[in-house]
PyMOL CGO cylinders between C-alpha atoms (Angstrom):
from pymol import cmd
from pymol.cgo import CYLINDER

trace = [
    CYLINDER, 53.96, -4.48, 26.03, 52.90, -1.63, 28.31, 0.3, 1, 1, 1, 1, 1, 1,
    CYLINDER, 52.90, -1.63, 28.31, 51.50, 1.47, 26.63, 0.3, 1, 1, 1, 1, 1, 1,
    CYLINDER, 51.50, 1.47, 26.63, 54.28, 3.76, 27.91, 0.3, 1, 1, 1, 1, 1, 1,
    CYLINDER, 54.28, 3.76, 27.91, 56.99, 1.46, 26.56, 0.3, 1, 1, 1, 1, 1, 1,
    CYLINDER, 56.99, 1.46, 26.56, 55.18, 1.10, 23.24, 0.3, 1, 1, 1, 1, 1, 1,
    CYLINDER, 55.18, 1.10, 23.24, 54.78, 4.85, 22.73, 0.3, 1, 1, 1, 1, 1, 1,
    CYLINDER, 54.78, 4.85, 22.73, 58.41, 5.48, 23.75, 0.3, 1, 1, 1, 1, 1, 1,
    CYLINDER, 58.41, 5.48, 23.75, 59.74, 2.91, 21.28, 0.3, 1, 1, 1, 1, 1, 1,
    CYLINDER, 59.74, 2.91, 21.28, 57.35, 4.06, 18.57, 0.3, 1, 1, 1, 1, 1, 1,
    CYLINDER, 57.35, 4.06, 18.57, 58.50, 7.66, 18.97, 0.3, 1, 1, 1, 1, 1, 1,
    CYLINDER, 58.50, 7.66, 18.97, 62.14, 6.56, 18.89, 0.3, 1, 1, 1, 1, 1, 1,
    CYLINDER, 62.14, 6.56, 18.89, 61.53, 4.61, 15.67, 0.3, 1, 1, 1, 1, 1, 1,
    CYLINDER, 61.53, 4.61, 15.67, 59.68, 7.59, 14.19, 0.3, 1, 1, 1, 1, 1, 1,
    CYLINDER, 59.68, 7.59, 14.19, 62.62, 9.90, 14.87, 0.3, 1, 1, 1, 1, 1, 1,
    CYLINDER, 62.62, 9.90, 14.87, 65.30, 7.52, 13.58, 0.3, 1, 1, 1, 1, 1, 1,
    CYLINDER, 65.30, 7.52, 13.58, 63.42, 6.13, 10.58, 0.3, 1, 1, 1, 1, 1, 1,
    CYLINDER, 63.42, 6.13, 10.58, 61.81, 9.47, 9.79, 0.3, 1, 1, 1, 1, 1, 1,
    CYLINDER, 61.81, 9.47, 9.79, 65.20, 11.20, 9.72, 0.3, 1, 1, 1, 1, 1, 1,
    CYLINDER, 65.20, 11.20, 9.72, 66.69, 8.52, 7.45, 0.3, 1, 1, 1, 1, 1, 1,
    CYLINDER, 66.69, 8.52, 7.45, 63.74, 8.58, 5.04, 0.3, 1, 1, 1, 1, 1, 1,
    CYLINDER, 63.74, 8.58, 5.04, 63.74, 12.38, 4.94, 0.3, 1, 1, 1, 1, 1, 1,
    CYLINDER, 63.74, 12.38, 4.94, 67.40, 12.44, 3.92, 0.3, 1, 1, 1, 1, 1, 1,
    CYLINDER, 67.40, 12.44, 3.92, 67.04, 9.57, 1.43, 0.3, 1, 1, 1, 1, 1, 1,
    CYLINDER, 67.04, 9.57, 1.43, 63.97, 11.13, -0.21, 0.3, 1, 1, 1, 1, 1, 1,
    CYLINDER, 63.97, 11.13, -0.21, 65.40, 14.68, -0.33, 0.3, 1, 1, 1, 1, 1, 1,
    CYLINDER, 65.40, 14.68, -0.33, 66.61, 14.40, -3.98, 0.3, 1, 1, 1, 1, 1, 1,
    CYLINDER, 66.61, 14.40, -3.98, 63.14, 13.25, -5.04, 0.3, 1, 1, 1, 1, 1, 1,
    CYLINDER, 63.14, 13.25, -5.04, 61.55, 16.08, -3.07, 0.3, 1, 1, 1, 1, 1, 1,
    CYLINDER, 61.55, 16.08, -3.07, 63.86, 18.65, -4.68, 0.3, 1, 1, 1, 1, 1, 1,
    CYLINDER, 63.86, 18.65, -4.68, 62.97, 17.40, -8.18, 0.3, 1, 1, 1, 1, 1, 1,
    CYLINDER, 62.97, 17.40, -8.18, 59.29, 17.35, -7.26, 0.3, 1, 1, 1, 1, 1, 1,
    CYLINDER, 59.29, 17.35, -7.26, 59.42, 20.95, -6.03, 0.3, 1, 1, 1, 1, 1, 1,
    CYLINDER, 59.42, 20.95, -6.03, 61.05, 22.06, -9.28, 0.3, 1, 1, 1, 1, 1, 1,
    CYLINDER, 61.05, 22.06, -9.28, 58.49, 20.14, -11.37, 0.3, 1, 1, 1, 1, 1, 1,
    CYLINDER, 58.49, 20.14, -11.37, 55.58, 21.71, -9.47, 0.3, 1, 1, 1, 1, 1, 1,
    CYLINDER, 55.58, 21.71, -9.47, 56.93, 25.24, -10.00, 0.3, 1, 1, 1, 1, 1, 1,
    CYLINDER, 56.93, 25.24, -10.00, 57.48, 24.60, -13.72, 0.3, 1, 1, 1, 1, 1, 1,
    CYLINDER, 57.48, 24.60, -13.72, 54.08, 22.97, -14.21, 0.3, 1, 1, 1, 1, 1, 1,
    CYLINDER, 54.08, 22.97, -14.21, 51.71, 25.46, -12.58, 0.3, 1, 1, 1, 1, 1, 1,
    CYLINDER, 51.71, 25.46, -12.58, 51.50, 28.73, -10.66, 0.3, 1, 1, 1, 1, 1, 1,
    CYLINDER, 51.50, 28.73, -10.66, 51.37, 28.60, -6.90, 0.3, 1, 1, 1, 1, 1, 1,
    CYLINDER, 51.37, 28.60, -6.90, 53.32, 27.40, -3.85, 0.3, 1, 1, 1, 1, 1, 1,
    CYLINDER, 53.32, 27.40, -3.85, 55.23, 24.13, -3.73, 0.3, 1, 1, 1, 1, 1, 1,
    CYLINDER, 55.23, 24.13, -3.73, 53.36, 22.96, -0.63, 0.3, 1, 1, 1, 1, 1, 1,
    CYLINDER, 53.36, 22.96, -0.63, 49.60, 22.46, -0.65, 0.3, 1, 1, 1, 1, 1, 1,
    CYLINDER, 49.60, 22.46, -0.65, 47.49, 25.30, 0.73, 0.3, 1, 1, 1, 1, 1, 1,
    CYLINDER, 47.49, 25.30, 0.73, 45.16, 23.10, 2.72, 0.3, 1, 1, 1, 1, 1, 1,
    CYLINDER, 45.16, 23.10, 2.72, 43.30, 23.58, 6.04, 0.3, 1, 1, 1, 1, 1, 1,
    CYLINDER, 43.30, 23.58, 6.04, 44.58, 21.97, 9.26, 0.3, 1, 1, 1, 1, 1, 1,
    CYLINDER, 44.58, 21.97, 9.26, 44.08, 18.24, 9.87, 0.3, 1, 1, 1, 1, 1, 1,
    CYLINDER, 44.08, 18.24, 9.87, 42.84, 16.52, 13.02, 0.3, 1, 1, 1, 1, 1, 1,
    CYLINDER, 42.84, 16.52, 13.02, 45.57, 14.90, 15.07, 0.3, 1, 1, 1, 1, 1, 1,
    CYLINDER, 45.57, 14.90, 15.07, 45.78, 12.93, 18.31, 0.3, 1, 1, 1, 1, 1, 1,
    CYLINDER, 45.78, 12.93, 18.31, 43.08, 13.86, 20.84, 0.3, 1, 1, 1, 1, 1, 1,
    CYLINDER, 43.08, 13.86, 20.84, 41.45, 16.13, 18.25, 0.3, 1, 1, 1, 1, 1, 1,
    CYLINDER, 41.45, 16.13, 18.25, 44.32, 18.62, 18.16, 0.3, 1, 1, 1, 1, 1, 1,
    CYLINDER, 44.32, 18.62, 18.16, 44.61, 20.45, 14.83, 0.3, 1, 1, 1, 1, 1, 1,
    CYLINDER, 44.61, 20.45, 14.83, 47.93, 20.69, 13.01, 0.3, 1, 1, 1, 1, 1, 1,
    CYLINDER, 47.93, 20.69, 13.01, 49.29, 21.79, 9.64, 0.3, 1, 1, 1, 1, 1, 1,
    CYLINDER, 49.29, 21.79, 9.64, 50.06, 18.81, 7.42, 0.3, 1, 1, 1, 1, 1, 1,
    CYLINDER, 50.06, 18.81, 7.42, 52.92, 19.30, 4.96, 0.3, 1, 1, 1, 1, 1, 1,
    CYLINDER, 52.92, 19.30, 4.96, 52.16, 18.00, 1.50, 0.3, 1, 1, 1, 1, 1, 1,
    CYLINDER, 52.16, 18.00, 1.50, 53.33, 18.82, -2.02, 0.3, 1, 1, 1, 1, 1, 1,
    CYLINDER, 53.33, 18.82, -2.02, 50.74, 20.77, -3.99, 0.3, 1, 1, 1, 1, 1, 1,
    CYLINDER, 50.74, 20.77, -3.99, 49.13, 18.48, -6.54, 0.3, 1, 1, 1, 1, 1, 1,
    CYLINDER, 49.13, 18.48, -6.54, 46.18, 20.72, -7.42, 0.3, 1, 1, 1, 1, 1, 1,
    CYLINDER, 46.18, 20.72, -7.42, 45.43, 24.22, -8.59, 0.3, 1, 1, 1, 1, 1, 1,
    CYLINDER, 45.43, 24.22, -8.59, 45.87, 27.02, -6.06, 0.3, 1, 1, 1, 1, 1, 1,
    CYLINDER, 45.87, 27.02, -6.06, 43.16, 27.22, -3.38, 0.3, 1, 1, 1, 1, 1, 1,
    CYLINDER, 43.16, 27.22, -3.38, 41.65, 23.94, -4.62, 0.3, 1, 1, 1, 1, 1, 1,
    CYLINDER, 41.65, 23.94, -4.62, 40.22, 22.96, -1.22, 0.3, 1, 1, 1, 1, 1, 1,
    CYLINDER, 40.22, 22.96, -1.22, 38.26, 26.20, -0.80, 0.3, 1, 1, 1, 1, 1, 1,
    CYLINDER, 38.26, 26.20, -0.80, 37.16, 26.39, -4.43, 0.3, 1, 1, 1, 1, 1, 1,
    CYLINDER, 37.16, 26.39, -4.43, 35.59, 22.95, -4.24, 0.3, 1, 1, 1, 1, 1, 1,
    CYLINDER, 35.59, 22.95, -4.24, 33.41, 24.12, -1.38, 0.3, 1, 1, 1, 1, 1, 1,
    CYLINDER, 33.41, 24.12, -1.38, 32.54, 27.65, -2.57, 0.3, 1, 1, 1, 1, 1, 1,
    CYLINDER, 32.54, 27.65, -2.57, 32.83, 27.91, -6.38, 0.3, 1, 1, 1, 1, 1, 1,
    CYLINDER, 32.83, 27.91, -6.38, 29.44, 27.27, -8.10, 0.3, 1, 1, 1, 1, 1, 1,
    CYLINDER, 29.44, 27.27, -8.10, 31.14, 25.47, -10.99, 0.3, 1, 1, 1, 1, 1, 1,
    CYLINDER, 31.14, 25.47, -10.99, 32.35, 22.82, -8.55, 0.3, 1, 1, 1, 1, 1, 1,
    CYLINDER, 32.35, 22.82, -8.55, 28.99, 22.34, -6.81, 0.3, 1, 1, 1, 1, 1, 1,
    CYLINDER, 28.99, 22.34, -6.81, 28.20, 19.02, -8.52, 0.3, 1, 1, 1, 1, 1, 1,
    CYLINDER, 28.20, 19.02, -8.52, 31.76, 17.85, -7.95, 0.3, 1, 1, 1, 1, 1, 1,
    CYLINDER, 31.76, 17.85, -7.95, 31.55, 18.70, -4.25, 0.3, 1, 1, 1, 1, 1, 1,
    CYLINDER, 31.55, 18.70, -4.25, 28.35, 16.69, -3.87, 0.3, 1, 1, 1, 1, 1, 1,
    CYLINDER, 28.35, 16.69, -3.87, 30.05, 13.74, -5.57, 0.3, 1, 1, 1, 1, 1, 1,
    CYLINDER, 30.05, 13.74, -5.57, 33.05, 14.24, -3.28, 0.3, 1, 1, 1, 1, 1, 1,
    CYLINDER, 33.05, 14.24, -3.28, 30.92, 14.01, -0.14, 0.3, 1, 1, 1, 1, 1, 1,
    CYLINDER, 30.92, 14.01, -0.14, 28.85, 11.13, -1.49, 0.3, 1, 1, 1, 1, 1, 1,
    CYLINDER, 28.85, 11.13, -1.49, 31.97, 9.09, -2.28, 0.3, 1, 1, 1, 1, 1, 1,
    CYLINDER, 31.97, 9.09, -2.28, 33.46, 9.33, 1.22, 0.3, 1, 1, 1, 1, 1, 1,
    CYLINDER, 33.46, 9.33, 1.22, 35.48, 12.48, 0.45, 0.3, 1, 1, 1, 1, 1, 1,
    CYLINDER, 35.48, 12.48, 0.45, 37.33, 11.16, -2.59, 0.3, 1, 1, 1, 1, 1, 1,
    CYLINDER, 37.33, 11.16, -2.59, 37.10, 11.62, -6.34, 0.3, 1, 1, 1, 1, 1, 1,
    CYLINDER, 37.10, 11.62, -6.34, 38.17, 9.26, -9.12, 0.3, 1, 1, 1, 1, 1, 1,
    CYLINDER, 38.17, 9.26, -9.12, 38.41, 12.10, -11.65, 0.3, 1, 1, 1, 1, 1, 1,
    CYLINDER, 38.41, 12.10, -11.65, 39.32, 15.47, -10.19, 0.3, 1, 1, 1, 1, 1, 1,
    CYLINDER, 39.32, 15.47, -10.19, 39.69, 18.43, -12.61, 0.3, 1, 1, 1, 1, 1, 1,
    CYLINDER, 39.69, 18.43, -12.61, 41.59, 20.40, -9.97, 0.3, 1, 1, 1, 1, 1, 1,
    CYLINDER, 41.59, 20.40, -9.97, 44.60, 18.07, -10.16, 0.3, 1, 1, 1, 1, 1, 1,
    CYLINDER, 44.60, 18.07, -10.16, 47.58, 19.34, -12.17, 0.3, 1, 1, 1, 1, 1, 1,
    CYLINDER, 47.58, 19.34, -12.17, 49.66, 17.30, -14.64, 0.3, 1, 1, 1, 1, 1, 1,
    CYLINDER, 49.66, 17.30, -14.64, 52.50, 16.83, -12.16, 0.3, 1, 1, 1, 1, 1, 1,
    CYLINDER, 52.50, 16.83, -12.16, 49.90, 16.31, -9.44, 0.3, 1, 1, 1, 1, 1, 1,
    CYLINDER, 49.90, 16.31, -9.44, 48.48, 13.23, -11.14, 0.3, 1, 1, 1, 1, 1, 1,
    CYLINDER, 48.48, 13.23, -11.14, 51.87, 11.55, -11.08, 0.3, 1, 1, 1, 1, 1, 1,
    CYLINDER, 51.87, 11.55, -11.08, 52.96, 12.46, -7.56, 0.3, 1, 1, 1, 1, 1, 1,
    CYLINDER, 52.96, 12.46, -7.56, 49.55, 11.51, -6.12, 0.3, 1, 1, 1, 1, 1, 1,
    CYLINDER, 49.55, 11.51, -6.12, 49.55, 8.14, -7.88, 0.3, 1, 1, 1, 1, 1, 1,
    CYLINDER, 49.55, 8.14, -7.88, 52.82, 7.16, -6.22, 0.3, 1, 1, 1, 1, 1, 1,
    CYLINDER, 52.82, 7.16, -6.22, 52.29, 9.11, -2.96, 0.3, 1, 1, 1, 1, 1, 1,
    CYLINDER, 52.29, 9.11, -2.96, 55.27, 11.38, -3.66, 0.3, 1, 1, 1, 1, 1, 1,
    CYLINDER, 55.27, 11.38, -3.66, 53.09, 14.29, -2.55, 0.3, 1, 1, 1, 1, 1, 1,
    CYLINDER, 53.09, 14.29, -2.55, 53.17, 12.85, 0.98, 0.3, 1, 1, 1, 1, 1, 1,
    CYLINDER, 53.17, 12.85, 0.98, 56.96, 12.88, 1.43, 0.3, 1, 1, 1, 1, 1, 1,
    CYLINDER, 56.96, 12.88, 1.43, 57.02, 16.25, 3.27, 0.3, 1, 1, 1, 1, 1, 1,
    CYLINDER, 57.02, 16.25, 3.27, 55.01, 14.60, 6.03, 0.3, 1, 1, 1, 1, 1, 1,
    CYLINDER, 55.01, 14.60, 6.03, 58.27, 13.21, 7.40, 0.3, 1, 1, 1, 1, 1, 1,
    CYLINDER, 58.27, 13.21, 7.40, 58.67, 16.74, 8.81, 0.3, 1, 1, 1, 1, 1, 1,
    CYLINDER, 58.67, 16.74, 8.81, 55.36, 16.30, 10.65, 0.3, 1, 1, 1, 1, 1, 1,
    CYLINDER, 55.36, 16.30, 10.65, 56.70, 13.01, 12.01, 0.3, 1, 1, 1, 1, 1, 1,
    CYLINDER, 56.70, 13.01, 12.01, 59.88, 14.63, 13.33, 0.3, 1, 1, 1, 1, 1, 1,
    CYLINDER, 59.88, 14.63, 13.33, 57.81, 17.42, 14.89, 0.3, 1, 1, 1, 1, 1, 1,
    CYLINDER, 57.81, 17.42, 14.89, 55.79, 14.80, 16.76, 0.3, 1, 1, 1, 1, 1, 1,
    CYLINDER, 55.79, 14.80, 16.76, 52.47, 15.68, 15.08, 0.3, 1, 1, 1, 1, 1, 1,
    CYLINDER, 52.47, 15.68, 15.08, 52.32, 12.42, 13.13, 0.3, 1, 1, 1, 1, 1, 1,
    CYLINDER, 52.32, 12.42, 13.13, 53.77, 8.94, 13.17, 0.3, 1, 1, 1, 1, 1, 1,
    CYLINDER, 53.77, 8.94, 13.17, 55.03, 6.94, 10.21, 0.3, 1, 1, 1, 1, 1, 1,
    CYLINDER, 55.03, 6.94, 10.21, 52.25, 4.42, 10.90, 0.3, 1, 1, 1, 1, 1, 1,
    CYLINDER, 52.25, 4.42, 10.90, 48.82, 5.46, 12.12, 0.3, 1, 1, 1, 1, 1, 1,
    CYLINDER, 48.82, 5.46, 12.12, 45.25, 6.41, 11.16, 0.3, 1, 1, 1, 1, 1, 1,
    CYLINDER, 45.25, 6.41, 11.16, 44.45, 8.82, 8.34, 0.3, 1, 1, 1, 1, 1, 1,
    CYLINDER, 44.45, 8.82, 8.34, 44.85, 12.54, 9.22, 0.3, 1, 1, 1, 1, 1, 1,
    CYLINDER, 44.85, 12.54, 9.22, 41.29, 13.67, 8.53, 0.3, 1, 1, 1, 1, 1, 1,
    CYLINDER, 41.29, 13.67, 8.53, 39.93, 17.15, 7.79, 0.3, 1, 1, 1, 1, 1, 1,
    CYLINDER, 39.93, 17.15, 7.79, 37.58, 18.49, 10.52, 0.3, 1, 1, 1, 1, 1, 1,
    CYLINDER, 37.58, 18.49, 10.52, 34.68, 18.95, 8.07, 0.3, 1, 1, 1, 1, 1, 1,
    CYLINDER, 34.68, 18.95, 8.07, 35.30, 15.48, 6.68, 0.3, 1, 1, 1, 1, 1, 1,
    CYLINDER, 35.30, 15.48, 6.68, 34.87, 13.89, 10.11, 0.3, 1, 1, 1, 1, 1, 1,
    CYLINDER, 34.87, 13.89, 10.11, 31.78, 15.99, 10.82, 0.3, 1, 1, 1, 1, 1, 1,
    CYLINDER, 31.78, 15.99, 10.82, 30.07, 15.18, 7.52, 0.3, 1, 1, 1, 1, 1, 1,
    CYLINDER, 30.07, 15.18, 7.52, 30.96, 11.49, 7.53, 0.3, 1, 1, 1, 1, 1, 1,
    CYLINDER, 30.96, 11.49, 7.53, 29.74, 10.97, 11.07, 0.3, 1, 1, 1, 1, 1, 1,
    CYLINDER, 29.74, 10.97, 11.07, 26.46, 12.54, 10.00, 0.3, 1, 1, 1, 1, 1, 1,
    CYLINDER, 26.46, 12.54, 10.00, 26.20, 10.11, 7.08, 0.3, 1, 1, 1, 1, 1, 1,
    CYLINDER, 26.20, 10.11, 7.08, 27.46, 7.14, 9.11, 0.3, 1, 1, 1, 1, 1, 1,
    CYLINDER, 27.46, 7.14, 9.11, 26.22, 7.78, 12.71, 0.3, 1, 1, 1, 1, 1, 1,
    CYLINDER, 26.22, 7.78, 12.71, 27.50, 4.39, 13.89, 0.3, 1, 1, 1, 1, 1, 1,
    CYLINDER, 27.50, 4.39, 13.89, 31.10, 5.49, 13.21, 0.3, 1, 1, 1, 1, 1, 1,
    CYLINDER, 31.10, 5.49, 13.21, 31.24, 8.04, 16.06, 0.3, 1, 1, 1, 1, 1, 1,
    CYLINDER, 31.24, 8.04, 16.06, 32.72, 5.47, 18.44, 0.3, 1, 1, 1, 1, 1, 1,
    CYLINDER, 32.72, 5.47, 18.44, 35.35, 4.55, 15.84, 0.3, 1, 1, 1, 1, 1, 1,
    CYLINDER, 35.35, 4.55, 15.84, 36.33, 8.18, 15.30, 0.3, 1, 1, 1, 1, 1, 1,
    CYLINDER, 36.33, 8.18, 15.30, 36.78, 8.67, 19.03, 0.3, 1, 1, 1, 1, 1, 1,
    CYLINDER, 36.78, 8.67, 19.03, 38.96, 5.58, 19.23, 0.3, 1, 1, 1, 1, 1, 1,
    CYLINDER, 38.96, 5.58, 19.23, 41.05, 6.47, 16.15, 0.3, 1, 1, 1, 1, 1, 1,
    CYLINDER, 41.05, 6.47, 16.15, 41.90, 9.88, 17.63, 0.3, 1, 1, 1, 1, 1, 1,
    CYLINDER, 41.90, 9.88, 17.63, 43.60, 8.29, 20.65, 0.3, 1, 1, 1, 1, 1, 1,
    CYLINDER, 43.60, 8.29, 20.65, 46.79, 7.83, 18.58, 0.3, 1, 1, 1, 1, 1, 1,
    CYLINDER, 46.79, 7.83, 18.58, 48.77, 10.02, 16.19, 0.3, 1, 1, 1, 1, 1, 1,
    CYLINDER, 48.77, 10.02, 16.19, 47.78, 9.96, 12.53, 0.3, 1, 1, 1, 1, 1, 1,
    CYLINDER, 47.78, 9.96, 12.53, 50.25, 8.31, 10.18, 0.3, 1, 1, 1, 1, 1, 1,
    CYLINDER, 50.25, 8.31, 10.18, 51.75, 8.60, 6.71, 0.3, 1, 1, 1, 1, 1, 1,
    CYLINDER, 51.75, 8.60, 6.71, 50.72, 5.00, 6.13, 0.3, 1, 1, 1, 1, 1, 1,
    CYLINDER, 50.72, 5.00, 6.13, 48.31, 2.81, 8.03, 0.3, 1, 1, 1, 1, 1, 1,
    CYLINDER, 48.31, 2.81, 8.03, 46.11, -0.24, 8.20, 0.3, 1, 1, 1, 1, 1, 1,
    CYLINDER, 46.11, -0.24, 8.20, 43.43, 1.07, 5.84, 0.3, 1, 1, 1, 1, 1, 1,
    CYLINDER, 43.43, 1.07, 5.84, 46.00, 2.27, 3.29, 0.3, 1, 1, 1, 1, 1, 1,
    CYLINDER, 46.00, 2.27, 3.29, 47.44, -1.23, 2.91, 0.3, 1, 1, 1, 1, 1, 1,
    CYLINDER, 47.44, -1.23, 2.91, 43.93, -2.70, 2.91, 0.3, 1, 1, 1, 1, 1, 1,
    CYLINDER, 43.93, -2.70, 2.91, 42.70, -0.81, -0.15, 0.3, 1, 1, 1, 1, 1, 1,
    CYLINDER, 42.70, -0.81, -0.15, 43.73, 2.82, 0.41, 0.3, 1, 1, 1, 1, 1, 1,
    CYLINDER, 43.73, 2.82, 0.41, 41.14, 5.33, -0.80, 0.3, 1, 1, 1, 1, 1, 1,
    CYLINDER, 41.14, 5.33, -0.80, 39.11, 2.58, -2.48, 0.3, 1, 1, 1, 1, 1, 1,
    CYLINDER, 39.11, 2.58, -2.48, 37.79, 1.89, 1.04, 0.3, 1, 1, 1, 1, 1, 1,
    CYLINDER, 37.79, 1.89, 1.04, 34.69, 3.91, 2.04, 0.3, 1, 1, 1, 1, 1, 1,
    CYLINDER, 34.69, 3.91, 2.04, 34.71, 5.98, 5.22, 0.3, 1, 1, 1, 1, 1, 1,
    CYLINDER, 34.71, 5.98, 5.22, 32.76, 3.59, 7.41, 0.3, 1, 1, 1, 1, 1, 1,
    CYLINDER, 32.76, 3.59, 7.41, 35.20, 0.77, 6.67, 0.3, 1, 1, 1, 1, 1, 1,
    CYLINDER, 35.20, 0.77, 6.67, 38.19, 3.11, 6.70, 0.3, 1, 1, 1, 1, 1, 1,
    CYLINDER, 38.19, 3.11, 6.70, 37.52, 4.56, 10.14, 0.3, 1, 1, 1, 1, 1, 1,
    CYLINDER, 37.52, 4.56, 10.14, 36.73, 1.09, 11.46, 0.3, 1, 1, 1, 1, 1, 1,
    CYLINDER, 36.73, 1.09, 11.46, 40.21, -0.03, 10.35, 0.3, 1, 1, 1, 1, 1, 1,
    CYLINDER, 40.21, -0.03, 10.35, 41.72, 3.10, 11.92, 0.3, 1, 1, 1, 1, 1, 1,
    CYLINDER, 41.72, 3.10, 11.92, 39.96, 2.31, 15.19, 0.3, 1, 1, 1, 1, 1, 1,
    CYLINDER, 39.96, 2.31, 15.19, 41.13, -1.30, 14.97, 0.3, 1, 1, 1, 1, 1, 1,
    CYLINDER, 41.13, -1.30, 14.97, 44.71, -0.09, 14.58, 0.3, 1, 1, 1, 1, 1, 1,
    CYLINDER, 44.71, -0.09, 14.58, 44.37, 2.20, 17.61, 0.3, 1, 1, 1, 1, 1, 1,
    CYLINDER, 44.37, 2.20, 17.61, 42.94, -0.66, 19.63, 0.3, 1, 1, 1, 1, 1, 1,
    CYLINDER, 42.94, -0.66, 19.63, 45.52, -3.27, 18.63, 0.3, 1, 1, 1, 1, 1, 1,
    CYLINDER, 45.52, -3.27, 18.63, 48.51, -0.92, 18.47, 0.3, 1, 1, 1, 1, 1, 1,
    CYLINDER, 48.51, -0.92, 18.47, 51.78, -2.82, 18.66, 0.3, 1, 1, 1, 1, 1, 1,
    CYLINDER, 51.78, -2.82, 18.66, 55.26, -2.64, 17.13, 0.3, 1, 1, 1, 1, 1, 1,
    CYLINDER, 55.26, -2.64, 17.13, 54.60, -5.93, 15.32, 0.3, 1, 1, 1, 1, 1, 1,
    CYLINDER, 54.60, -5.93, 15.32, 51.50, -4.48, 13.66, 0.3, 1, 1, 1, 1, 1, 1,
    CYLINDER, 51.50, -4.48, 13.66, 53.51, -1.39, 12.67, 0.3, 1, 1, 1, 1, 1, 1,
    CYLINDER, 53.51, -1.39, 12.67, 56.19, -3.59, 11.09, 0.3, 1, 1, 1, 1, 1, 1,
    CYLINDER, 56.19, -3.59, 11.09, 53.58, -5.57, 9.13, 0.3, 1, 1, 1, 1, 1, 1,
    CYLINDER, 53.58, -5.57, 9.13, 52.01, -2.36, 7.82, 0.3, 1, 1, 1, 1, 1, 1,
    CYLINDER, 52.01, -2.36, 7.82, 55.42, -0.95, 6.88, 0.3, 1, 1, 1, 1, 1, 1,
    CYLINDER, 55.42, -0.95, 6.88, 56.29, -4.11, 4.95, 0.3, 1, 1, 1, 1, 1, 1,
    CYLINDER, 56.29, -4.11, 4.95, 53.02, -3.92, 3.02, 0.3, 1, 1, 1, 1, 1, 1,
    CYLINDER, 53.02, -3.92, 3.02, 53.24, -0.19, 2.31, 0.3, 1, 1, 1, 1, 1, 1,
    CYLINDER, 53.24, -0.19, 2.31, 55.78, -0.22, -0.59, 0.3, 1, 1, 1, 1, 1, 1,
    CYLINDER, 55.78, -0.22, -0.59, 53.49, -2.42, -2.69, 0.3, 1, 1, 1, 1, 1, 1,
    CYLINDER, 53.49, -2.42, -2.69, 50.49, -0.19, -1.95, 0.3, 1, 1, 1, 1, 1, 1,
    CYLINDER, 50.49, -0.19, -1.95, 52.52, 2.84, -3.08, 0.3, 1, 1, 1, 1, 1, 1,
    CYLINDER, 52.52, 2.84, -3.08, 54.12, 1.24, -6.17, 0.3, 1, 1, 1, 1, 1, 1,
    CYLINDER, 54.12, 1.24, -6.17, 50.84, -0.23, -7.36, 0.3, 1, 1, 1, 1, 1, 1,
    CYLINDER, 50.84, -0.23, -7.36, 49.20, 3.18, -7.04, 0.3, 1, 1, 1, 1, 1, 1,
    CYLINDER, 49.20, 3.18, -7.04, 45.94, 1.40, -6.20, 0.3, 1, 1, 1, 1, 1, 1,
    CYLINDER, 45.94, 1.40, -6.20, 43.34, 3.84, -4.96, 0.3, 1, 1, 1, 1, 1, 1,
    CYLINDER, 43.34, 3.84, -4.96, 45.85, 6.65, -4.53, 0.3, 1, 1, 1, 1, 1, 1,
    CYLINDER, 45.85, 6.65, -4.53, 44.51, 10.19, -4.34, 0.3, 1, 1, 1, 1, 1, 1,
]
cmd.load_cgo(trace, "trace")
């Protein structure tokens, strides 16, 4: 399949499927928003920095807030989180036990409910339903410093739109370290096809329901 045809069909599927899933998940999103407001102070959506999209373009990713207010900045600047931040960077920008996560946050992160607002990003054309992880700029910079050999994979992964789900998510999700994760993202970008998207979509419900490696 030619690239132009693939991207046209992929975008069409994103619009149709994204619209359906947004409507179907709206009751869950409404209940989640209420639970977040009742559980802790702060906005319903996460106050996080921009993510890196296709061709390195930054965009705002919509996600339900699962942590305390200003959690991203506090991790990097608050002295009491210094040890936690070092652990975060050492473990490929993930934490098994994160004290910043709220009670509701633990649940919605385990089952990826916090990611439902990303269907809006899909409809806006910033993301796709299937694609590589939408990385933070500082995450990519730090991880390429730690894993110099991944620079070629990062470049390749950024040739397509990031996704809500993807090859690395169904291959272990956040249990996969960065060097393996970005390699899978690059592999997806290289092999991109509607068949691969379908396979990933079919595997995604189990990855979500099992909660394995979710963060």
